[in-house]
C-alpha positions as CSV (number, residue, x, y, z in Angstrom):
1,X,0.0,0.0,0.0
2,X,1.1,3.5,-0.7
3,X,2.7,5.3,2.2
4,X,2.1,8.7,0.6
5,X,-0.5,10.0,-1.8
6,X,-0.1,9.6,-5.6
7,X,-0.5,13.3,-6.4
8,X,-0.9,12.5,-10.0
9,X,-4.4,11.2,-9.1
10,X,-6.8,13.9,-10.1
11,X,-10.4,14.5,-11.0
12,X,-11.2,13.6,-14.6
13,X,-13.9,15.4,-16.5
14,X,-15.9,13.8,-19.4
15,X,-19.1,14.4,-21.2
16,X,-19.9,11.3,-23.3
17,X,-18.7,8.5,-21.1
18,X,-16.2,7.4,-18.4
19,X,-14.6,4.3,-17.0
20,X,-12.7,3.9,-13.7
21,X,-11.0,0.7,-12.7
22,X,-8.2,-0.7,-10.6
23,X,-5.8,-1.1,-13.6
24,X,-4.9,1.5,-16.3
25,X,-4.9,-1.1,-19.1
26,X,-8.4,-2.3,-18.1
27,X,-9.7,1.2,-18.1
28,X,-8.2,1.7,-21.5
29,X,-10.1,-1.4,-22.7
30,X,-13.4,0.1,-21.4
31,X,-12.7,3.5,-22.9
32,X,-12.0,1.8,-26.3
33,X,-15.4,0.2,-26.2
34,X,-17.1,3.4,-25.3
35,X,-15.4,5.1,-28.3
36,X,-16.8,2.4,-30.6
37,X,-20.3,3.3,-29.5
38,X,-20.7,0.9,-26.6
39,X,-22.8,1.8,-23.6
40,X,-21.9,1.5,-19.9
41,X,-22.6,-2.2,-19.8
42,X,-20.4,-2.9,-22.8
43,X,-17.6,-0.8,-21.3
44,X,-18.0,-2.5,-17.9
45,X,-17.9,-6.0,-19.3
46,X,-14.9,-5.2,-21.5
47,X,-13.1,-3.7,-18.5
48,X,-14.0,-6.7,-16.3
49,X,-12.6,-9.1,-19.0
50,X,-9.5,-7.1,-19.3
51,X,-8.9,-7.2,-15.5
52,X,-9.3,-11.0,-15.7
53,X,-6.1,-10.9,-17.9
54,X,-4.0,-8.1,-16.3
55,X,-5.0,-8.9,-12.7
56,X,-4.8,-12.7,-12.5
57,X,-4.1,-12.4,-8.7
58,X,-7.3,-10.5,-8.1
59,X,-10.1,-11.8,-10.4
60,X,-10.8,-14.0,-13.4
61,X,-12.9,-16.8,-14.8
62,X,-12.3,-18.8,-11.6
63,X,-13.9,-16.0,-9.5
64,X,-17.3,-14.5,-9.0
65,X,-18.9,-11.0,-8.7
66,X,-21.8,-8.6,-8.3
67,X,-23.0,-5.7,-10.3
68,X,-25.6,-2.9,-10.2
69,X,-26.9,-1.4,-13.4
70,X,-29.0,1.8,-13.6
71,X,-30.6,2.0,-17.0
72,X,-31.1,5.4,-18.7
73,X,-34.7,5.5,-17.5
74,X,-33.6,5.2,-13.9
75,X,-34.6,1.6,-13.0
76,X,-31.8,-0.2,-11.0
77,X,-31.0,-3.9,-11.5
78,X,-28.8,-6.1,-9.3
79,X,-26.8,-9.0,-10.7
80,X,-25.7,-11.7,-8.3
81,X,-22.9,-13.8,-9.7
82,X,-21.6,-15.7,-6.7
83,X,-21.4,-19.5,-6.8
84,X,-22.4,-22.1,-4.3
85,X,-20.6,-24.7,-2.3
86,X,-20.4,-27.9,-4.5
87,X,-23.2,-30.4,-4.0
88,X,-20.7,-33.2,-3.2
89,X,-19.4,-31.2,-0.2
90,X,-18.7,-33.6,2.6
91,X,-17.6,-32.2,6.0
92,X,-16.1,-35.5,7.0
93,X,-13.6,-35.3,4.2
94,X,-12.2,-31.8,5.2
95,X,-8.5,-31.7,5.8
96,X,-8.7,-28.5,8.0
97,X,-7.7,-29.1,11.6
98,X,-9.9,-26.2,12.7
99,X,-13.3,-27.3,14.0
100,X,-15.2,-24.2,13.0
101,X,-14.1,-23.5,9.4
102,X,-13.1,-24.9,6.0
103,X,-9.5,-24.9,4.7
104,X,-8.6,-21.4,3.6
105,X,-6.7,-22.5,0.5
106,X,-6.5,-25.5,-1.7
107,X,-9.1,-27.5,-3.6
108,X,-11.5,-27.8,-0.7
109,X,-11.8,-24.0,-0.5
110,X,-13.3,-23.6,-4.0
111,X,-16.9,-22.5,-4.6
112,X,-18.5,-22.6,-8.1
113,X,-17.0,-19.8,-10.2
114,X,-19.6,-17.3,-11.4
115,X,-17.7,-14.5,-13.1
116,X,-18.0,-15.5,-16.8
117,X,-21.7,-16.3,-16.5
118,X,-22.2,-12.9,-14.8
119,X,-20.3,-11.0,-17.6
120,X,-22.3,-12.7,-20.3
121,X,-25.6,-12.5,-18.5
122,X,-25.3,-8.7,-18.1
123,X,-24.1,-8.2,-21.7
124,X,-26.9,-10.3,-23.2
125,X,-29.6,-8.3,-21.5
126,X,-28.2,-4.7,-21.6
127,X,-25.2,-4.5,-23.9
128,X,-25.3,-2.7,-27.2
129,X,-22.2,-3.9,-29.1
130,X,-21.5,-7.5,-30.1
131,X,-20.0,-10.1,-27.7
132,X,-16.9,-10.1,-29.8
133,X,-16.5,-6.3,-29.5
134,X,-16.3,-6.5,-25.7
135,X,-13.9,-9.5,-25.7
136,X,-11.3,-8.2,-28.2
137,X,-9.4,-5.9,-25.9
138,X,-8.9,-8.7,-23.3
139,X,-7.9,-11.2,-26.0
140,X,-5.2,-8.9,-27.3
141,X,-3.8,-8.4,-23.8
142,X,-3.7,-12.1,-23.2
143,X,-2.2,-13.0,-26.5
144,X,0.3,-10.1,-27.0
145,X,1.1,-9.6,-23.3
146,X,1.4,-6.7,-20.9
147,X,4.0,-5.4,-18.5
148,X,3.6,-6.7,-14.9
149,X,2.6,-4.0,-12.5
150,X,3.9,-3.5,-8.9
151,X,0.9,-5.0,-7.2
152,X,1.0,-8.2,-9.3
153,X,4.7,-8.5,-8.9
154,X,4.4,-8.1,-5.1
155,X,1.7,-10.7,-4.9
156,X,3.7,-13.2,-6.9
157,X,6.7,-12.6,-4.6
158,X,4.5,-12.9,-1.4
159,X,3.1,-16.2,-2.7
160,X,6.2,-17.6,-4.3
161,X,6.5,-20.7,-2.2
162,X,2.9,-21.9,-2.7
163,X,2.7,-20.9,-6.4
164,X,6.1,-22.4,-7.2
165,X,4.8,-25.9,-6.4
166,X,2.8,-26.0,-9.5
167,X,4.8,-26.6,-12.7
168,X,2.2,-24.9,-14.9
169,X,2.3,-21.8,-12.7
170,X,6.1,-21.7,-12.7
171,X,6.1,-21.9,-16.5
172,X,3.7,-18.9,-16.9
173,X,4.4,-16.6,-13.9
174,X,8.1,-17.3,-13.2
175,X,11.3,-16.6,-15.0
176,X,14.7,-18.2,-14.2
177,X,13.2,-19.8,-11.1
178,X,11.8,-16.5,-9.7
179,X,8.4,-14.8,-9.9
180,X,8.1,-12.3,-12.6
181,X,9.1,-8.8,-11.5
182,X,7.6,-5.4,-12.2
183,X,8.0,-4.5,-15.8
184,X,8.4,-8.1,-17.1
185,X,6.3,-9.1,-20.1
186,X,3.5,-11.5,-19.2
187,X,1.9,-13.4,-22.1
188,X,-0.9,-15.9,-21.4
189,X,-1.5,-18.1,-24.5
190,X,-3.7,-20.6,-22.6
191,X,-6.0,-17.7,-21.5
192,X,-6.0,-16.3,-25.0
193,X,-7.2,-19.6,-26.4
194,X,-9.9,-19.7,-23.8
195,X,-11.0,-16.1,-24.6
196,X,-11.1,-17.1,-28.3
197,X,-13.4,-20.0,-27.5
198,X,-15.6,-17.8,-25.3
199,X,-15.8,-15.3,-28.2
200,X,-17.2,-18.0,-30.4
201,X,-19.3,-20.1,-27.9
202,X,-19.8,-18.0,-24.8
203,X,-20.3,-19.3,-21.3
204,X,-20.7,-22.9,-22.4
205,X,-17.0,-23.2,-22.9
206,X,-16.4,-22.9,-19.2
207,X,-19.4,-24.5,-17.7
208,X,-19.8,-27.5,-20.0
209,X,-17.6,-29.9,-22.0
210,X,-13.8,-30.4,-21.8
211,X,-13.1,-27.2,-19.8
212,X,-15.7,-28.1,-17.2
213,X,-14.1,-31.5,-17.0
214,X,-10.6,-30.1,-16.6
215,X,-11.8,-27.8,-13.8
216,X,-13.5,-30.6,-12.0
217,X,-10.6,-33.0,-12.5
218,X,-8.1,-30.4,-11.2
219,X,-10.1,-29.7,-8.0
220,X,-11.0,-33.3,-7.3
221,X,-7.4,-34.5,-7.8
222,X,-6.5,-32.5,-4.6
223,X,-9.5,-33.7,-2.6
224,X,-11.9,-30.9,-3.5
225,X,-15.6,-31.2,-4.3
226,X,-16.3,-29.1,-7.4
227,X,-17.9,-31.3,-10.1
228,X,-19.1,-30.8,-13.7
229,X,-22.7,-30.9,-12.5
230,X,-22.0,-27.9,-10.3
231,X,-20.7,-25.9,-13.2
232,X,-23.5,-26.9,-15.5
233,X,-26.1,-26.0,-13.0
234,X,-24.8,-22.5,-12.2
235,X,-26.6,-19.4,-13.3
236,X,-26.3,-15.8,-12.3
237,X,-29.4,-14.1,-10.9
238,X,-31.1,-10.8,-11.4
239,X,-32.3,-9.8,-7.9
240,X,-33.9,-6.8,-6.3
241,X,-31.2,-4.5,-5.0
242,X,-31.3,-3.1,-1.5
243,X,-32.3,0.5,-1.2
244,X,-32.0,3.2,1.5
245,X,-33.8,6.5,1.1
246,X,-32.0,9.5,2.7
247,X,-33.3,13.0,2.0
248,X,-33.4,13.4,-1.8
249,X,-31.0,10.4,-2.3
250,X,-31.6,6.7,-2.8
251,X,-28.5,4.6,-2.1
252,X,-28.7,1.3,-3.9
253,X,-26.5,-1.7,-2.8
254,X,-25.9,-5.3,-3.7
255,X,-28.4,-7.8,-2.2
256,X,-27.7,-10.9,-0.2
257,X,-25.5,-12.8,0.1
258,X,-23.3,-9.7,-0.5
259,X,-22.2,-7.2,2.2
260,X,-24.3,-4.4,0.8
261,X,-26.6,-4.4,3.9
262,X,-23.6,-3.6,6.1
263,X,-23.1,-0.3,4.2
264,X,-26.8,0.7,4.3
265,X,-27.4,-0.2,8.0
266,X,-24.3,1.8,9.0
267,X,-25.2,4.7,6.7
268,X,-28.7,4.8,8.2
269,X,-27.3,5.0,11.8
270,X,-24.7,7.6,11.0
271,X,-27.0,9.8,9.0
272,X,-29.7,9.7,11.7
273,X,-27.4,11.3,14.2
274,X,-26.6,14.3,11.9
275,X,-23.5,14.9,9.9
276,X,-20.6,17.4,10.0
277,X,-18.1,17.6,7.1
278,X,-15.3,17.9,9.6
279,X,-16.3,14.7,11.4
280,X,-12.8,13.2,11.3
281,X,-11.6,15.8,13.8
282,X,-14.5,15.2,16.2
283,X,-13.9,12.2,18.3
284,X,-17.6,11.7,19.2
285,X,-18.5,11.5,15.5
286,X,-15.7,9.1,14.7
287,X,-16.8,7.0,17.7
288,X,-20.3,7.0,16.2
289,X,-19.1,5.8,12.8
290,X,-17.0,3.0,14.5
291,X,-20.0,1.8,16.6
292,X,-22.3,1.9,13.6
293,X,-20.0,-0.3,11.7
294,X,-19.5,-2.7,14.6
295,X,-23.2,-3.2,15.0
296,X,-23.8,-3.6,11.3
297,X,-21.2,-6.3,11.0
298,X,-22.6,-8.0,14.1
299,X,-26.2,-8.0,12.8
300,X,-25.1,-9.4,9.5
301,X,-23.0,-12.2,11.1
302,X,-25.6,-13.2,13.5
303,X,-28.7,-13.2,11.3
304,X,-27.9,-13.3,7.6
305,X,-26.9,-16.0,5.1
306,X,-27.9,-17.3,1.7
307,X,-31.5,-16.3,1.4
308,X,-32.2,-19.7,-0.3
309,X,-31.4,-21.2,3.1
310,X,-32.1,-18.4,5.7
311,X,-35.5,-16.6,5.9
312,X,-34.3,-13.5,7.7
313,X,-34.7,-10.5,5.3
314,X,-31.8,-8.1,4.9
315,X,-34.3,-5.2,4.6
316,X,-35.2,-5.7,8.2
317,X,-31.8,-4.3,9.3
318,X,-32.4,-1.0,7.6
319,X,-36.0,-0.5,8.7
320,X,-36.5,2.6,11.0
321,X,-37.6,0.5,14.0
322,X,-34.4,-1.6,13.9
323,X,-32.2,1.6,13.4
324,X,-34.0,3.1,16.4
325,X,-33.0,0.1,18.5
326,X,-29.4,0.2,17.3
327,X,-29.2,4.0,17.9
328,X,-29.9,3.4,21.6
329,X,-26.5,1.7,21.8
330,X,-24.7,4.5,19.9
331,X,-25.8,7.2,22.2
332,X,-23.1,6.6,24.8
333,X,-19.5,7.8,24.9
334,X,-17.9,4.4,25.4
335,X,-17.2,1.6,23.1
336,X,-19.7,-1.2,23.3
337,X,-18.3,-4.4,21.8
338,X,-21.1,-6.8,20.9
339,X,-18.7,-9.5,19.7
340,X,-17.5,-12.7,21.4
341,X,-14.2,-14.3,20.9
342,X,-16.0,-17.2,19.1
343,X,-17.4,-14.8,16.5
344,X,-14.7,-15.5,14.4
345,X,-6.6,-7.7,8.7
346,X,-6.9,-9.4,5.6
347,X,-7.7,-6.9,2.9
348,X,-8.7,-9.5,0.4
349,X,-7.8,-9.6,-3.3
350,X,-10.5,-8.1,-5.4
351,X,-10.9,-5.5,-8.0
352,X,-13.8,-3.2,-8.8
353,X,-14.8,-0.8,-11.6
354,X,-17.5,1.7,-12.6
355,X,-18.7,2.9,-16.0
356,X,-21.2,5.5,-17.3
357,X,-22.4,6.5,-20.7
358,X,-23.9,9.7,-22.2
359,X,-27.4,8.2,-22.3
360,X,-27.7,7.9,-18.6
361,X,-26.6,4.3,-18.1
362,X,-24.3,3.4,-15.2
363,X,-22.7,0.2,-13.9
364,X,-20.9,-0.6,-10.7
365,X,-19.2,-4.0,-10.8
366,X,-16.9,-5.9,-8.4
367,X,-15.4,-9.3,-8.9
368,X,-12.8,-11.4,-7.1
369,X,-10.9,-14.7,-6.5
370,X,-11.2,-14.2,-2.7
371,X,-7.6,-13.9,-1.5
372,X,-4.5,-13.4,-3.7
373,X,-4.7,-16.1,-6.4
374,X,-7.8,-17.4,-4.7
375,X,-7.4,-21.1,-3.7
376,X,-4.0,-21.3,-5.4
377,X,-5.5,-24.0,-7.6
378,X,-4.5,-23.3,-11.2
379,X,-6.3,-24.7,-14.3
380,X,-3.6,-25.1,-16.9
381,X,-5.9,-25.7,-19.8
382,X,-7.5,-22.3,-19.3
383,X,-4.7,-20.3,-17.7
384,X,-6.7,-19.1,-14.6
385,X,-6.9,-19.6,-10.9
386,X,-9.9,-20.8,-9.0
387,X,-11.4,-18.9,-6.1
388,X,-11.3,-19.7,-2.4
389,X,-14.6,-18.1,-1.5
390,X,-16.0,-21.2,0.3
391,X,-12.9,-21.5,2.5
392,X,-12.7,-17.8,3.2
393,X,-16.3,-17.3,4.1
394,X,-18.2,-20.3,5.4
395,X,-18.2,-21.7,8.9
396,X,-19.0,-25.1,10.3
397,X,-21.2,-24.0,13.2
398,X,-24.4,-26.2,13.2
399,X,-27.5,-24.0,12.7
400,X,-25.5,-20.9,12.0
401,X,-26.9,-18.7,9.1
402,X,-23.6,-19.1,7.3
403,X,-23.0,-22.8,8.0
404,X,-21.4,-24.6,5.1
405,X,-24.0,-26.8,3.3
406,X,-24.1,-28.3,-0.2
407,X,-25.6,-25.9,-2.7
408,X,-25.4,-22.9,-0.4
409,X,-23.8,-19.6,-1.3
410,X,-21.3,-18.2,1.2
411,X,-21.6,-14.9,3.0
412,X,-19.8,-12.5,0.8
413,X,-17.5,-9.6,1.4
414,X,-18.1,-8.3,-2.1
415,X,-20.6,-5.4,-2.5
416,X,-21.1,-2.4,-4.7
417,X,-23.3,0.7,-4.7
418,X,-24.8,3.5,-6.7
419,X,-26.7,6.6,-5.7
420,X,-29.6,8.3,-7.4
421,X,-30.9,11.8,-6.8
422,X,-34.6,12.3,-7.6
423,X,-34.5,9.0,-9.7
424,X,-31.4,10.0,-11.7
425,X,-28.0,8.4,-11.2
426,X,-25.7,10.7,-9.4
427,X,-22.8,8.5,-8.1
428,X,-21.4,5.1,-9.0
429,X,-18.6,3.7,-6.8
430,X,-17.0,0.8,-5.1
431,X,-13.7,-0.5,-3.7
432,X,-12.0,-3.8,-3.2
433,X,-10.7,-4.7,0.3
434,X,-12.6,-7.6,1.9
435,X,-14.4,-6.4,5.0
436,X,-13.0,-2.9,4.4
437,X,-15.4,-2.5,1.4
438,X,-18.6,-1.3,3.2
439,X,-16.6,0.7,5.7
440,X,-14.6,2.7,3.1
441,X,-17.7,3.0,0.9
442,X,-19.5,4.5,3.9
443,X,-17.0,7.2,4.6
444,X,-16.5,8.0,0.9
445,X,-20.3,8.4,0.6
446,X,-20.4,10.6,3.7
447,X,-17.8,12.9,2.1
448,X,-19.5,12.9,-1.3
449,X,-23.1,13.4,-0.2
450,X,-22.7,15.7,2.8
451,X,-19.1,16.8,3.0
452,X,-19.0,18.7,-0.3
453,X,-16.0,16.7,-1.5
454,X,-15.1,16.0,-5.1
455,X,-14.4,12.3,-6.0
456,X,-10.6,12.9,-5.8
457,X,-11.0,14.6,-2.4
458,X,-13.3,12.0,-1.0
459,X,-11.0,9.1,-2.1
460,X,-7.9,10.8,-0.6
461,X,-9.4,11.6,2.9
462,X,-8.0,9.6,5.9
463,X,-9.5,6.1,6.2
464,X,-10.5,4.1,9.1
465,X,-11.2,0.3,9.4
466,X,-13.0,-1.6,12.1
467,X,-11.8,-5.2,12.6
468,X,-12.9,-7.9,12.6
469,X,-15.8,-7.9,10.2
470,X,-17.3,-11.0,8.6
471,X,-14.4,-13.0,7.1
472,X,-14.4,-16.4,8.9
473,X,-10.6,-16.6,8.9
474,X,-10.2,-13.2,10.7
475,X,-13.0,-13.4,13.3
476,X,-10.7,-14.7,16.1
477,X,-8.5,-11.6,15.8
478,X,-8.6,-9.0,18.5
479,X,-11.0,-6.1,18.0
480,X,-9.4,-2.9,16.9
481,X,-9.8,0.3,14.9
482,X,-7.2,0.9,12.3
483,X,-6.6,4.6,11.5
484,X,-4.4,6.3,8.9
485,X,-2.0,8.6,10.7
486,X,-3.6,11.7,9.1
487,X,-6.3,11.4,11.8
488,X,-5.3,13.8,14.6
489,X,-3.4,12.3,17.6
490,X,-6.0,14.0,19.8
491,X,-8.6,11.7,18.1
492,X,-6.5,8.6,18.6
493,X,-6.1,9.5,22.3
494,X,-9.8,10.2,22.8
495,X,-10.9,7.0,21.1
496,X,-8.6,5.0,23.2
497,X,-10.1,6.6,26.4
498,X,-13.5,5.5,25.1
499,X,-12.3,1.9,25.1
500,X,-11.3,1.4,21.5
501,X,-8.1,-0.5,20.7
502,X,-6.4,1.9,18.2
503,X,-3.8,0.9,15.6
504,X,-2.2,3.7,13.7
505,X,-0.7,3.0,10.3
506,X,0.9,5.0,7.5
507,X,-0.8,8.1,6.1
508,X,-2.2,6.3,3.0
509,X,-1.9,2.7,4.1
510,X,-5.5,2.2,4.9
511,X,-6.3,-0.2,2.1
512,X,-8.6,-0.2,-0.9
513,X,-8.5,1.0,-4.5
514,X,-11.7,2.8,-4.7
515,X,-13.3,4.2,-7.9
516,X,-15.9,6.9,-8.1
517,X,-17.8,8.7,-10.9
518,X,-20.2,11.5,-10.1
519,X,-22.6,13.3,-12.5
520,X,-22.0,17.0,-12.4
521,X,-24.4,19.2,-14.5
522,X,-24.2,17.8,-18.0
523,X,-20.9,15.8,-17.5
524,X,-19.1,13.4,-15.3
525,X,-16.4,13.9,-12.7
526,X,-14.4,10.8,-11.7
527,X,-11.3,9.7,-9.8
528,X,-9.3,6.6,-8.7
529,X,-7.9,5.9,-5.3
530,X,-4.4,7.3,-4.6
531,X,-3.7,4.1,-2.7
532,X,-4.0,2.0,-5.8
533,X,-2.7,1.9,-9.4
534,X,-6.1,2.4,-11.0
535,X,-7.0,5.0,-13.6
536,X,-10.1,7.0,-14.6
537,X,-10.6,7.7,-18.3
538,X,-13.4,9.5,-20.2
539,X,-14.2,11.5,-23.3
């Protein structure tokens, strides 16, 4: 993470369309599609496919994702592209020595990958250009190669020992026995061949036939559960997004099993108590944000799971009566920690993007492998890694809303949002970062909606993170609040006196790579997080 701001990050103006993503080459792919007459959906899908090539540590065809789409008329649609635990899952076969969770890595951590199906499902319904048009930029990057960036190089180095055990991974991502370094050329011919097949035949290439068999064989050879039948049965779903009305705004968020409800519940609590643009310098207001986030995570952990298995509605947590009950806990000056040590900072490895077009369409999309390189299971025939969403997110607590069961989708850290004003899209945004996502989205929205900040200013403001959140593999960690050092020492001290365990980190080390586009008059104003390597482009 950057220890100081990238001062080259700036607000970008555009009139006809804009794309903002976590990687410059992916943003260029989306902009290219906009220039060809594509709409926001075409640009978002092209950008997502490009990130699957240039960010193999973060996302790809072995991952999953969520998206929100606001059509020009203002109607908002939510796409849920998360996969389930395989139907042959058998707890008795788990190799994990931990009684309450699945293995974090390896074949037994893999859930059904939903990313490709999500891309095509969105494009088929709302895209304007051909399927080939949105795939070509990614295909070129896979076939001709690109230069390895600093984030990918560091992730390869950090995971050198685990990745180096696989001969296929060594062949593609190592050189002279060492992981590829920053600036090295990375060509991915196997991934290029897969993209060419997807261009011709679409999702069936991955979810049926020889590739599905190769995926299943790779996973089962290591003791995992994913079978061809799981891949063949998977379909993304159009669901009703969650919505919170505040003043003249409607904040839309991803539905279950995403973490969108955490953002909305915390936002409702913070907004109800009033807002001051200088809140970071007022310990009582920072305390309120912290407690709102803590209770939102607690409510989600205790009550919510895959709605196919759990009847409790996410909407219940943002109803005024529930917010009233929670506000009773936020009224005091001391920290109230509603967690137990058994409620079991990893930032996660994810990437997000946003796109808008001149007709009024807007997309907010986020996709991921889970952690860096996901499960670490590589499919040589397709040139991609498989996710570890099941191992990262499920628990083995009988009767718990998030208990691992065959066919069940895990509680997700992924979530994304967009904001409408009087029914017209005003803001699209999101960020990667595991349990940091709803927290950083919350404070960015506070600064955008009520703080008078531009996208660049809101993304650069000091960041806080409450830990732990929902990730099963971090829940046993001690409760703490992580503050970037640009918060005043007086605030650190005051929060500590209130009972918060404070951890101060570097001035821009708070995590995330957020993207934001805001409508301003007849144009768009966008920016990328100074903590990441992303880029915002428009015309």
